[in-house]
PyMOL Python script that loads the backbone (N, CA, C, O; Angstrom):
from pymol import cmd

cmd.read_pdbstr("""\
ATOM      1  N   UNK A   1      68.299  26.516   1.157  1.00  0.00           N
ATOM      2  CA  UNK A   1      67.191  25.834   1.083  1.00  0.00           C
ATOM      3  C   UNK A   1      68.485  23.952   0.520  1.00  0.00           C
ATOM      4  O   UNK A   1      69.344  23.753  -0.338  1.00  0.00           O
ATOM      5  N   UNK A   2      67.924  23.196   1.489  1.00  0.00           N
ATOM      6  CA  UNK A   2      68.540  22.043   1.581  1.00  0.00           C
ATOM      7  C   UNK A   2      67.662  21.172   0.561  1.00  0.00           C
ATOM      8  O   UNK A   2      66.473  21.191   0.244  1.00  0.00           O
ATOM      9  N   UNK A   3      68.973  20.260   0.117  1.00  0.00           N
ATOM     10  CA  UNK A   3      68.534  19.404  -0.994  1.00  0.00           C
ATOM     11  C   UNK A   3      68.540  18.067  -1.041  1.00  0.00           C
ATOM     12  O   UNK A   3      69.496  17.586  -1.649  1.00  0.00           O
ATOM     13  N   UNK A   4      67.496  17.062  -0.427  1.00  0.00           N
ATOM     14  CA  UNK A   4      67.050  16.289  -0.217  1.00  0.00           C
ATOM     15  C   UNK A   4      67.815  15.087  -0.784  1.00  0.00           C
ATOM     16  O   UNK A   4      68.144  14.250   0.057  1.00  0.00           O
ATOM     17  N   UNK A   5      68.079  14.903  -1.764  1.00  0.00           N
ATOM     18  CA  UNK A   5      68.263  13.998  -2.277  1.00  0.00           C
ATOM     19  C   UNK A   5      69.694  14.288  -3.048  1.00  0.00           C
ATOM     20  O   UNK A   5      69.902  15.324  -3.680  1.00  0.00           O
ATOM     21  N   UNK A   6      70.704  13.156  -2.894  1.00  0.00           N
ATOM     22  CA  UNK A   6      72.679  13.594  -4.478  1.00  0.00           C
ATOM     23  C   UNK A   6      71.639  14.412  -5.537  1.00  0.00           C
ATOM     24  O   UNK A   6      70.548  14.169  -6.055  1.00  0.00           O
ATOM     25  N   UNK A   7      72.746  15.672  -5.557  1.00  0.00           N
ATOM     26  CA  UNK A   7      72.252  15.575  -6.859  1.00  0.00           C
ATOM     27  C   UNK A   7      73.160  15.441  -8.080  1.00  0.00           C
ATOM     28  O   UNK A   7      73.337  16.261  -8.981  1.00  0.00           O
ATOM     29  N   UNK A   8      73.698  14.224  -7.913  1.00  0.00           N
ATOM     30  CA  UNK A   8      74.640  13.570  -8.617  1.00  0.00           C
ATOM     31  C   UNK A   8      73.335  12.622  -9.097  1.00  0.00           C
ATOM     32  O   UNK A   8      73.162  12.555 -10.314  1.00  0.00           O
ATOM     33  N   UNK A   9      72.685  12.106  -8.489  1.00  0.00           N
ATOM     34  CA  UNK A   9      71.578  10.691  -8.922  1.00  0.00           C
ATOM     35  C   UNK A   9      70.079  11.805  -9.393  1.00  0.00           C
ATOM     36  O   UNK A   9      69.700  12.805  -8.785  1.00  0.00           O
ATOM     37  N   UNK A  10      69.535  11.243 -10.540  1.00  0.00           N
ATOM     38  CA  UNK A  10      68.338  12.240 -10.841  1.00  0.00           C
ATOM     39  C   UNK A  10      66.986  11.874 -10.348  1.00  0.00           C
ATOM     40  O   UNK A  10      66.739  10.699 -10.077  1.00  0.00           O
ATOM     41  N   UNK A  11      66.226  12.675 -10.233  1.00  0.00           N
ATOM     42  CA  UNK A  11      65.143  12.910  -8.858  1.00  0.00           C
ATOM     43  C   UNK A  11      64.083  11.931  -9.137  1.00  0.00           C
ATOM     44  O   UNK A  11      64.289  11.403 -10.229  1.00  0.00           O
ATOM     45  N   UNK A  12      63.149  11.545  -8.622  1.00  0.00           N
ATOM     46  CA  UNK A  12      61.865  10.862  -8.717  1.00  0.00           C
ATOM     47  C   UNK A  12      60.998  10.888  -9.662  1.00  0.00           C
ATOM     48  O   UNK A  12      60.472   9.940 -10.244  1.00  0.00           O
ATOM     49  N   UNK A  13      60.751  12.836  -9.910  1.00  0.00           N
ATOM     50  CA  UNK A  13      59.671  12.324 -11.609  1.00  0.00           C
ATOM     51  C   UNK A  13      60.813  12.223 -12.530  1.00  0.00           C
ATOM     52  O   UNK A  13      60.545  11.736 -13.629  1.00  0.00           O
ATOM     53  N   UNK A  14      62.140  12.611 -12.298  1.00  0.00           N
ATOM     54  CA  UNK A  14      62.751  12.228 -13.346  1.00  0.00           C
ATOM     55  C   UNK A  14      62.919  10.504 -14.122  1.00  0.00           C
ATOM     56  O   UNK A  14      63.485  10.174 -15.164  1.00  0.00           O
ATOM     57  N   UNK A  15      62.157   9.667 -13.090  1.00  0.00           N
ATOM     58  CA  UNK A  15      62.763   8.209 -12.877  1.00  0.00           C
ATOM     59  C   UNK A  15      61.625   8.055 -13.516  1.00  0.00           C
ATOM     60  O   UNK A  15      61.620   7.464 -14.596  1.00  0.00           O
ATOM     61  N   UNK A  16      60.144   8.697 -12.810  1.00  0.00           N
ATOM     62  CA  UNK A  16      59.211   8.488 -13.375  1.00  0.00           C
ATOM     63  C   UNK A  16      59.453   8.339 -14.964  1.00  0.00           C
ATOM     64  O   UNK A  16      59.428   7.287 -15.603  1.00  0.00           O
ATOM     65  N   UNK A  17      59.758   9.987 -15.580  1.00  0.00           N
ATOM     66  CA  UNK A  17      59.304  10.122 -17.030  1.00  0.00           C
ATOM     67  C   UNK A  17      59.968   8.979 -17.307  1.00  0.00           C
ATOM     68  O   UNK A  17      59.363   8.119 -17.948  1.00  0.00           O
ATOM     69  N   UNK A  18      61.697   8.674 -16.772  1.00  0.00           N
ATOM     70  CA  UNK A  18      62.163   7.826 -17.539  1.00  0.00           C
ATOM     71  C   UNK A  18      61.172   6.400 -17.809  1.00  0.00           C
ATOM     72  O   UNK A  18      60.860   5.860 -18.871  1.00  0.00           O
ATOM     73  N   UNK A  19      60.800   6.017 -16.273  1.00  0.00           N
ATOM     74  CA  UNK A  19      60.188   4.713 -16.591  1.00  0.00           C
ATOM     75  C   UNK A  19      58.981   4.641 -17.735  1.00  0.00           C
ATOM     76  O   UNK A  19      59.080   3.781 -18.610  1.00  0.00           O
ATOM     77  N   UNK A  20      57.852   5.537 -17.730  1.00  0.00           N
ATOM     78  CA  UNK A  20      57.284   5.717 -18.734  1.00  0.00           C
ATOM     79  C   UNK A  20      57.978   5.485 -20.298  1.00  0.00           C
ATOM     80  O   UNK A  20      57.933   4.631 -21.184  1.00  0.00           O
ATOM     81  N   UNK A  21      58.647   6.804 -20.048  1.00  0.00           N
ATOM     82  CA  UNK A  21      59.375   6.823 -21.799  1.00  0.00           C
ATOM     83  C   UNK A  21      60.155   4.663 -22.382  1.00  0.00           C
ATOM     84  O   UNK A  21      59.909   4.021 -23.404  1.00  0.00           O
ATOM     85  N   UNK A  22      60.770   4.398 -21.530  1.00  0.00           N
ATOM     86  CA  UNK A  22      60.726   3.205 -21.582  1.00  0.00           C
ATOM     87  C   UNK A  22      59.714   2.460 -21.873  1.00  0.00           C
ATOM     88  O   UNK A  22      59.724   1.892 -22.964  1.00  0.00           O
ATOM     89  N   UNK A  23      58.286   2.229 -20.723  1.00  0.00           N
ATOM     90  CA  UNK A  23      57.886   1.439 -20.796  1.00  0.00           C
ATOM     91  C   UNK A  23      57.088   1.665 -23.012  1.00  0.00           C
ATOM     92  O   UNK A  23      57.118   0.948 -24.012  1.00  0.00           O
ATOM     93  N   UNK A  24      56.552   3.003 -22.688  1.00  0.00           N
ATOM     94  CA  UNK A  24      55.973   3.321 -24.546  1.00  0.00           C
ATOM     95  C   UNK A  24      57.444   2.668 -25.656  1.00  0.00           C
ATOM     96  O   UNK A  24      57.383   1.978 -26.674  1.00  0.00           O
ATOM     97  N   UNK A  25      58.009   2.933 -25.316  1.00  0.00           N
ATOM     98  CA  UNK A  25      59.291   2.294 -26.445  1.00  0.00           C
ATOM     99  C   UNK A  25      59.465   1.106 -26.413  1.00  0.00           C
ATOM    100  O   UNK A  25      59.891   0.639 -27.469  1.00  0.00           O
ATOM    101  N   UNK A  26      59.290   0.358 -25.543  1.00  0.00           N
ATOM    102  CA  UNK A  26      59.019  -0.866 -25.694  1.00  0.00           C
ATOM    103  C   UNK A  26      57.853  -1.514 -26.401  1.00  0.00           C
ATOM    104  O   UNK A  26      57.927  -2.313 -27.334  1.00  0.00           O
ATOM    105  N   UNK A  27      56.507  -0.938 -25.676  1.00  0.00           N
ATOM    106  CA  UNK A  27      55.769  -1.156 -26.481  1.00  0.00           C
ATOM    107  C   UNK A  27      55.645  -1.173 -27.835  1.00  0.00           C
ATOM    108  O   UNK A  27      55.244  -2.023 -28.629  1.00  0.00           O
ATOM    109  N   UNK A  28      56.103   0.022 -27.950  1.00  0.00           N
ATOM    110  CA  UNK A  28      55.640   0.219 -29.615  1.00  0.00           C
ATOM    111  C   UNK A  28      56.618  -0.083 -30.534  1.00  0.00           C
ATOM    112  O   UNK A  28      56.629   0.409 -31.662  1.00  0.00           O
ATOM    113  N   UNK A  29      57.728  -1.133 -29.985  1.00  0.00           N
ATOM    114  CA  UNK A  29      58.858  -1.918 -31.072  1.00  0.00           C
ATOM    115  C   UNK A  29      58.257  -2.969 -30.638  1.00  0.00           C
ATOM    116  O   UNK A  29      58.009  -3.690 -31.605  1.00  0.00           O
ATOM    117  N   UNK A  30      57.727  -3.634 -29.219  1.00  0.00           N
ATOM    118  CA  UNK A  30      57.503  -5.270 -28.958  1.00  0.00           C
ATOM    119  C   UNK A  30      56.428  -5.403 -30.512  1.00  0.00           C
ATOM    120  O   UNK A  30      56.981  -6.125 -31.341  1.00  0.00           O
ATOM    121  N   UNK A  31      55.129  -4.874 -30.968  1.00  0.00           N
ATOM    122  CA  UNK A  31      53.900  -4.821 -31.046  1.00  0.00           C
ATOM    123  C   UNK A  31      54.621  -4.946 -32.935  1.00  0.00           C
ATOM    124  O   UNK A  31      54.207  -6.050 -33.288  1.00  0.00           O
ATOM    125  N   UNK A  32      55.227  -4.491 -33.839  1.00  0.00           N
ATOM    126  CA  UNK A  32      55.592  -4.845 -34.689  1.00  0.00           C
ATOM    127  C   UNK A  32      56.507  -6.186 -34.580  1.00  0.00           C
ATOM    128  O   UNK A  32      55.950  -7.280 -34.669  1.00  0.00           O
ATOM    129  N   UNK A  33      57.185  -6.144 -34.486  1.00  0.00           N
ATOM    130  CA  UNK A  33      58.492  -7.150 -33.938  1.00  0.00           C
ATOM    131  C   UNK A  33      57.377  -8.453 -33.457  1.00  0.00           C
ATOM    132  O   UNK A  33      57.682  -9.548 -33.928  1.00  0.00           O
ATOM    133  N   UNK A  34      56.619  -8.434 -32.918  1.00  0.00           N
ATOM    134  CA  UNK A  34      55.976  -9.917 -33.037  1.00  0.00           C
ATOM    135  C   UNK A  34      55.074 -10.266 -33.527  1.00  0.00           C
ATOM    136  O   UNK A  34      54.761 -11.446 -33.372  1.00  0.00           O
ATOM    137  N   UNK A  35      54.072  -9.204 -34.518  1.00  0.00           N
ATOM    138  CA  UNK A  35      53.764  -9.764 -35.846  1.00  0.00           C
ATOM    139  C   UNK A  35      54.252 -10.095 -36.870  1.00  0.00           C
ATOM    140  O   UNK A  35      53.807 -10.840 -37.742  1.00  0.00           O
ATOM    141  N   UNK A  36      55.439  -9.408 -36.788  1.00  0.00           N
ATOM    142  CA  UNK A  36      57.013  -9.811 -38.208  1.00  0.00           C
ATOM    143  C   UNK A  36      56.811 -10.953 -37.863  1.00  0.00           C
ATOM    144  O   UNK A  36      55.833 -11.553 -38.312  1.00  0.00           O
ATOM    145  N   UNK A  37      57.919 -11.711 -36.738  1.00  0.00           N
ATOM    146  CA  UNK A  37      57.689 -12.572 -36.100  1.00  0.00           C
ATOM    147  C   UNK A  37      57.001 -13.724 -36.655  1.00  0.00           C
ATOM    148  O   UNK A  37      57.414 -14.539 -37.480  1.00  0.00           O
ATOM    149  N   UNK A  38      55.210 -13.609 -35.708  1.00  0.00           N
ATOM    150  CA  UNK A  38      54.367 -14.339 -36.458  1.00  0.00           C
ATOM    151  C   UNK A  38      54.287 -15.196 -37.638  1.00  0.00           C
ATOM    152  O   UNK A  38      54.118 -16.374 -37.954  1.00  0.00           O
ATOM    153  N   UNK A  39      54.576 -13.542 -38.354  1.00  0.00           N
ATOM    154  CA  UNK A  39      54.270 -14.173 -39.931  1.00  0.00           C
ATOM    155  C   UNK A  39      54.710 -14.917 -40.394  1.00  0.00           C
ATOM    156  O   UNK A  39      54.218 -15.955 -40.838  1.00  0.00           O
ATOM    157  N   UNK A  40      56.483 -14.300 -40.401  1.00  0.00           N
ATOM    158  CA  UNK A  40      57.157 -15.212 -40.434  1.00  0.00           C
ATOM    159  C   UNK A  40      57.398 -16.896 -40.412  1.00  0.00           C
ATOM    160  O   UNK A  40      57.784 -17.666 -41.291  1.00  0.00           O
ATOM    161  N   UNK A  41      56.947 -17.131 -38.851  1.00  0.00           N
ATOM    162  CA  UNK A  41      56.816 -18.549 -38.980  1.00  0.00           C
ATOM    163  C   UNK A  41      55.839 -18.898 -39.125  1.00  0.00           C
ATOM    164  O   UNK A  41      55.791 -20.128 -39.173  1.00  0.00           O
ATOM    165  N   UNK A  42      54.591 -18.237 -39.274  1.00  0.00           N
ATOM    166  CA  UNK A  42      53.980 -19.059 -40.102  1.00  0.00           C
ATOM    167  C   UNK A  42      54.093 -19.118 -41.839  1.00  0.00           C
ATOM    168  O   UNK A  42      53.364 -19.853 -42.506  1.00  0.00           O
ATOM    169  N   UNK A  43      54.701 -18.591 -42.186  1.00  0.00           N
ATOM    170  CA  UNK A  43      55.267 -18.816 -43.373  1.00  0.00           C
ATOM    171  C   UNK A  43      56.013 -19.816 -43.816  1.00  0.00           C
ATOM    172  O   UNK A  43      55.915 -20.039 -45.023  1.00  0.00           O
ATOM    173  N   UNK A  44      56.802 -20.553 -43.139  1.00  0.00           N
ATOM    174  CA  UNK A  44      57.518 -21.712 -43.052  1.00  0.00           C
ATOM    175  C   UNK A  44      56.850 -23.171 -42.492  1.00  0.00           C
ATOM    176  O   UNK A  44      56.101 -23.120 -41.517  1.00  0.00           O
ATOM    177  N   UNK A  45      57.216 -24.788 -43.299  1.00  0.00           N
ATOM    178  CA  UNK A  45      56.543 -25.429 -43.353  1.00  0.00           C
ATOM    179  C   UNK A  45      56.518 -25.503 -42.219  1.00  0.00           C
ATOM    180  O   UNK A  45      57.120 -24.647 -41.570  1.00  0.00           O
ATOM    181  N   UNK A  46      55.570 -26.917 -41.328  1.00  0.00           N
ATOM    182  CA  UNK A  46      55.712 -27.405 -39.561  1.00  0.00           C
ATOM    183  C   UNK A  46      56.703 -28.344 -40.176  1.00  0.00           C
ATOM    184  O   UNK A  46      57.694 -28.269 -39.449  1.00  0.00           O
ATOM    185  N   UNK A  47      56.914 -29.099 -41.042  1.00  0.00           N
ATOM    186  CA  UNK A  47      57.867 -30.062 -40.749  1.00  0.00           C
ATOM    187  C   UNK A  47      59.434 -29.847 -40.471  1.00  0.00           C
ATOM    188  O   UNK A  47      60.303 -30.582 -40.000  1.00  0.00           O
ATOM    189  N   UNK A  48      59.428 -28.071 -41.132  1.00  0.00           N
ATOM    190  CA  UNK A  48      60.928 -27.369 -40.523  1.00  0.00           C
ATOM    191  C   UNK A  48      60.865 -26.574 -39.440  1.00  0.00           C
ATOM    192  O   UNK A  48      61.839 -26.122 -38.838  1.00  0.00           O
ATOM    193  N   UNK A  49      59.468 -26.358 -39.124  1.00  0.00           N
ATOM    194  CA  UNK A  49      59.459 -25.704 -37.903  1.00  0.00           C
ATOM    195  C   UNK A  49      60.338 -26.490 -36.539  1.00  0.00           C
ATOM    196  O   UNK A  49      61.331 -25.948 -36.053  1.00  0.00           O
ATOM    197  N   UNK A  50      59.858 -27.693 -36.079  1.00  0.00           N
ATOM    198  CA  UNK A  50      59.736 -28.250 -35.692  1.00  0.00           C
ATOM    199  C   UNK A  50      62.015 -28.635 -35.631  1.00  0.00           C
ATOM    200  O   UNK A  50      62.684 -28.568 -34.600  1.00  0.00           O
ATOM    201  N   UNK A  51      62.346 -28.843 -36.475  1.00  0.00           N
ATOM    202  CA  UNK A  51      63.955 -29.434 -36.269  1.00  0.00           C
ATOM    203  C   UNK A  51      64.742 -27.949 -35.630  1.00  0.00           C
ATOM    204  O   UNK A  51      65.525 -27.756 -34.700  1.00  0.00           O
ATOM    205  N   UNK A  52      64.077 -27.043 -36.668  1.00  0.00           N
ATOM    206  CA  UNK A  52      64.055 -25.691 -35.904  1.00  0.00           C
ATOM    207  C   UNK A  52      64.420 -25.172 -33.986  1.00  0.00           C
ATOM    208  O   UNK A  52      65.425 -25.152 -33.276  1.00  0.00           O
ATOM    209  N   UNK A  53      63.600 -24.978 -33.887  1.00  0.00           N
ATOM    210  CA  UNK A  53      62.898 -24.966 -32.230  1.00  0.00           C
ATOM    211  C   UNK A  53      63.838 -26.273 -31.522  1.00  0.00           C
ATOM    212  O   UNK A  53      64.259 -26.067 -30.384  1.00  0.00           O
ATOM    213  N   UNK A  54      64.123 -27.439 -32.103  1.00  0.00           N
ATOM    214  CA  UNK A  54      64.801 -28.071 -31.151  1.00  0.00           C
ATOM    215  C   UNK A  54      66.205 -28.013 -31.438  1.00  0.00           C
ATOM    216  O   UNK A  54      67.037 -28.788 -30.966  1.00  0.00           O
ATOM    217  N   UNK A  55      66.438 -27.088 -32.213  1.00  0.00           N
ATOM    218  CA  UNK A  55      68.465 -27.506 -32.520  1.00  0.00           C
ATOM    219  C   UNK A  55      68.645 -26.221 -31.510  1.00  0.00           C
ATOM    220  O   UNK A  55      69.690 -26.070 -30.878  1.00  0.00           O
ATOM    221  N   UNK A  56      67.121 -24.963 -31.373  1.00  0.00           N
ATOM    222  CA  UNK A  56      67.282 -23.793 -31.099  1.00  0.00           C
ATOM    223  C   UNK A  56      67.596 -23.974 -29.539  1.00  0.00           C
ATOM    224  O   UNK A  56      68.617 -23.554 -28.995  1.00  0.00           O
ATOM    225  N   UNK A  57      66.759 -24.532 -29.029  1.00  0.00           N
ATOM    226  CA  UNK A  57      66.907 -25.370 -27.629  1.00  0.00           C
ATOM    227  C   UNK A  57      68.390 -26.212 -27.478  1.00  0.00           C
ATOM    228  O   UNK A  57      69.136 -25.865 -26.562  1.00  0.00           O
ATOM    229  N   UNK A  58      68.637 -26.865 -28.014  1.00  0.00           N
ATOM    230  CA  UNK A  58      69.340 -27.844 -27.845  1.00  0.00           C
ATOM    231  C   UNK A  58      71.134 -26.416 -27.380  1.00  0.00           C
ATOM    232  O   UNK A  58      71.989 -26.407 -26.495  1.00  0.00           O
ATOM    233  N   UNK A  59      70.941 -25.850 -28.142  1.00  0.00           N
ATOM    234  CA  UNK A  59      72.025 -24.729 -28.542  1.00  0.00           C
ATOM    235  C   UNK A  59      71.923 -24.152 -26.884  1.00  0.00           C
ATOM    236  O   UNK A  59      72.821 -24.371 -26.070  1.00  0.00           O
ATOM    237  N   UNK A  60      70.594 -23.340 -26.541  1.00  0.00           N
ATOM    238  CA  UNK A  60      70.572 -22.505 -25.185  1.00  0.00           C
ATOM    239  C   UNK A  60      71.031 -23.380 -24.963  1.00  0.00           C
ATOM    240  O   UNK A  60      72.228 -23.346 -25.248  1.00  0.00           O
ATOM    241  N   UNK A  61      70.459 -24.955 -24.245  1.00  0.00           N
ATOM    242  CA  UNK A  61      70.621 -26.078 -23.132  1.00  0.00           C
ATOM    243  C   UNK A  61      72.654 -25.857 -22.501  1.00  0.00           C
ATOM    244  O   UNK A  61      73.256 -25.588 -21.461  1.00  0.00           O
ATOM    245  N   UNK A  62      73.007 -26.232 -24.120  1.00  0.00           N
ATOM    246  CA  UNK A  62      74.490 -26.192 -24.438  1.00  0.00           C
ATOM    247  C   UNK A  62      75.105 -25.265 -23.838  1.00  0.00           C
ATOM    248  O   UNK A  62      75.943 -25.361 -22.941  1.00  0.00           O
ATOM    249  N   UNK A  63      74.552 -24.066 -24.495  1.00  0.00           N
ATOM    250  CA  UNK A  63      74.699 -22.822 -23.947  1.00  0.00           C
ATOM    251  C   UNK A  63      75.715 -22.339 -22.708  1.00  0.00           C
ATOM    252  O   UNK A  63      76.832 -21.873 -22.485  1.00  0.00           O
ATOM    253  N   UNK A  64      74.203 -22.910 -21.927  1.00  0.00           N
ATOM    254  CA  UNK A  64      74.101 -22.318 -20.835  1.00  0.00           C
ATOM    255  C   UNK A  64      74.695 -23.553 -19.581  1.00  0.00           C
ATOM    256  O   UNK A  64      75.378 -23.423 -18.565  1.00  0.00           O
ATOM    257  N   UNK A  65      74.236 -24.399 -20.054  1.00  0.00           N
ATOM    258  CA  UNK A  65      75.121 -25.716 -19.392  1.00  0.00           C
ATOM    259  C   UNK A  65      76.659 -24.816 -19.298  1.00  0.00           C
ATOM    260  O   UNK A  65      77.065 -24.171 -18.331  1.00  0.00           O
ATOM    261  N   UNK A  66      77.521 -25.069 -20.997  1.00  0.00           N
ATOM    262  CA  UNK A  66      78.430 -24.380 -20.976  1.00  0.00           C
ATOM    263  C   UNK A  66      79.466 -23.163 -20.230  1.00  0.00           C
ATOM    264  O   UNK A  66      80.647 -22.912 -19.991  1.00  0.00           O
ATOM    265  N   UNK A  67      77.926 -22.576 -20.051  1.00  0.00           N
ATOM    266  CA  UNK A  67      78.893 -21.218 -18.976  1.00  0.00           C
ATOM    267  C   UNK A  67      78.606 -21.504 -17.358  1.00  0.00           C
ATOM    268  O   UNK A  67      79.110 -20.769 -16.509  1.00  0.00           O
ATOM    269  N   UNK A  68      77.806 -22.563 -17.023  1.00  0.00           N
ATOM    270  CA  UNK A  68      77.521 -22.604 -15.755  1.00  0.00           C
ATOM    271  C   UNK A  68      79.495 -23.754 -15.569  1.00  0.00           C
ATOM    272  O   UNK A  68      80.431 -23.903 -14.783  1.00  0.00           O
ATOM    273  N   UNK A  69      79.271 -23.967 -16.193  1.00  0.00           N
ATOM    274  CA  UNK A  69      81.010 -24.961 -16.030  1.00  0.00           C
ATOM    275  C   UNK A  69      82.105 -23.983 -16.121  1.00  0.00           C
ATOM    276  O   UNK A  69      82.951 -23.960 -15.228  1.00  0.00           O
ATOM    277  N   UNK A  70      82.165 -23.214 -17.067  1.00  0.00           N
ATOM    278  CA  UNK A  70      82.822 -22.157 -16.993  1.00  0.00           C
ATOM    279  C   UNK A  70      83.098 -21.217 -15.939  1.00  0.00           C
ATOM    280  O   UNK A  70      84.119 -20.677 -15.511  1.00  0.00           O
ATOM    281  N   UNK A  71      81.639 -21.184 -15.599  1.00  0.00           N
ATOM    282  CA  UNK A  71      81.060 -20.092 -14.070  1.00  0.00           C
ATOM    283  C   UNK A  71      82.046 -20.557 -13.072  1.00  0.00           C
ATOM    284  O   UNK A  71      82.761 -19.820 -12.393  1.00  0.00           O
ATOM    285  N   UNK A  72      82.013 -22.128 -13.042  1.00  0.00           N
ATOM    286  CA  UNK A  72      82.524 -23.162 -11.990  1.00  0.00           C
ATOM    287  C   UNK A  72      83.946 -22.902 -11.493  1.00  0.00           C
ATOM    288  O   UNK A  72      84.153 -22.880 -10.280  1.00  0.00           O
ATOM    289  N   UNK A  73      85.221 -22.648 -12.618  1.00  0.00           N
ATOM    290  CA  UNK A  73      86.173 -23.234 -13.053  1.00  0.00           C
ATOM    291  C   UNK A  73      86.507 -24.795 -13.339  1.00  0.00           C
ATOM    292  O   UNK A  73      87.537 -25.308 -12.901  1.00  0.00           O
ATOM    293  N   UNK A  74      85.424 -25.607 -14.213  1.00  0.00           N
ATOM    294  CA  UNK A  74      85.562 -26.665 -13.882  1.00  0.00           C
ATOM    295  C   UNK A  74      86.407 -27.191 -15.327  1.00  0.00           C
ATOM    296  O   UNK A  74      86.579 -28.357 -15.682  1.00  0.00           O
ATOM    297  N   UNK A  75      86.808 -26.087 -15.937  1.00  0.00           N
ATOM    298  CA  UNK A  75      87.286 -26.832 -17.293  1.00  0.00           C
ATOM    299  C   UNK A  75      88.522 -25.864 -17.251  1.00  0.00           C
ATOM    300  O   UNK A  75      89.077 -25.534 -18.298  1.00  0.00           O
ATOM    301  N   UNK A  76      89.013 -25.340 -15.827  1.00  0.00           N
ATOM    302  CA  UNK A  76      90.347 -24.027 -15.821  1.00  0.00           C
ATOM    303  C   UNK A  76      91.606 -25.950 -16.143  1.00  0.00           C
ATOM    304  O   UNK A  76      91.394 -27.064 -15.665  1.00  0.00           O
ATOM    305  N   UNK A  77      92.829 -25.464 -17.148  1.00  0.00           N
ATOM    306  CA  UNK A  77      93.536 -26.282 -17.089  1.00  0.00           C
ATOM    307  C   UNK A  77      94.703 -26.148 -15.942  1.00  0.00           C
ATOM    308  O   UNK A  77      95.055 -25.116 -15.371  1.00  0.00           O
ATOM    309  N   UNK A  78      95.244 -27.585 -15.751  1.00  0.00           N
ATOM    310  CA  UNK A  78      95.709 -27.388 -14.693  1.00  0.00           C
ATOM    311  C   UNK A  78      94.962 -27.209 -13.021  1.00  0.00           C
ATOM    312  O   UNK A  78      95.798 -27.068 -12.129  1.00  0.00           O
ATOM    313  N   UNK A  79      94.051 -27.209 -12.749  1.00  0.00           N
ATOM    314  CA  UNK A  79      93.526 -27.122 -11.797  1.00  0.00           C
ATOM    315  C   UNK A  79      92.887 -28.474 -11.171  1.00  0.00           C
ATOM    316  O   UNK A  79      92.004 -28.894 -11.919  1.00  0.00           O
ATOM    317  N   UNK A  80      93.032 -29.112 -10.260  1.00  0.00           N
ATOM    318  CA  UNK A  80      92.909 -29.593  -9.768  1.00  0.00           C
ATOM    319  C   UNK A  80      91.762 -30.227  -8.540  1.00  0.00           C
ATOM    320  O   UNK A  80      92.111 -29.826  -7.430  1.00  0.00           O
ATOM    321  N   UNK A  81      90.491 -31.111  -8.480  1.00  0.00           N
ATOM    322  CA  UNK A  81      89.648 -30.769  -7.953  1.00  0.00           C
ATOM    323  C   UNK A  81      88.967 -31.936  -6.994  1.00  0.00           C
ATOM    324  O   UNK A  81      87.971 -31.677  -6.319  1.00  0.00           O
TER     325      UNK A  81
END
""", "prot")
cmd.dss("prot")
cmd.show_as("cartoon", "prot")
cmd.util.cbc("prot")
cmd.orient("prot")
């Protein structure tokens, strides 16, 4: 009997089962977390939410700009370009 796939890789049926289980687990975790975060944000006053979100967006933008800069090796000491 000949095997039509690599025995070290999972079969298509196993991949389908893994995909369905992953989707179910993600949905089961996502719903309570979403409601919990929404409830937490609604408890904060509006004057406090704006600086928090602006600060988070500035941090995220700075982080990704820094990662891009480091990836291009623009800040490598001793390197002239």
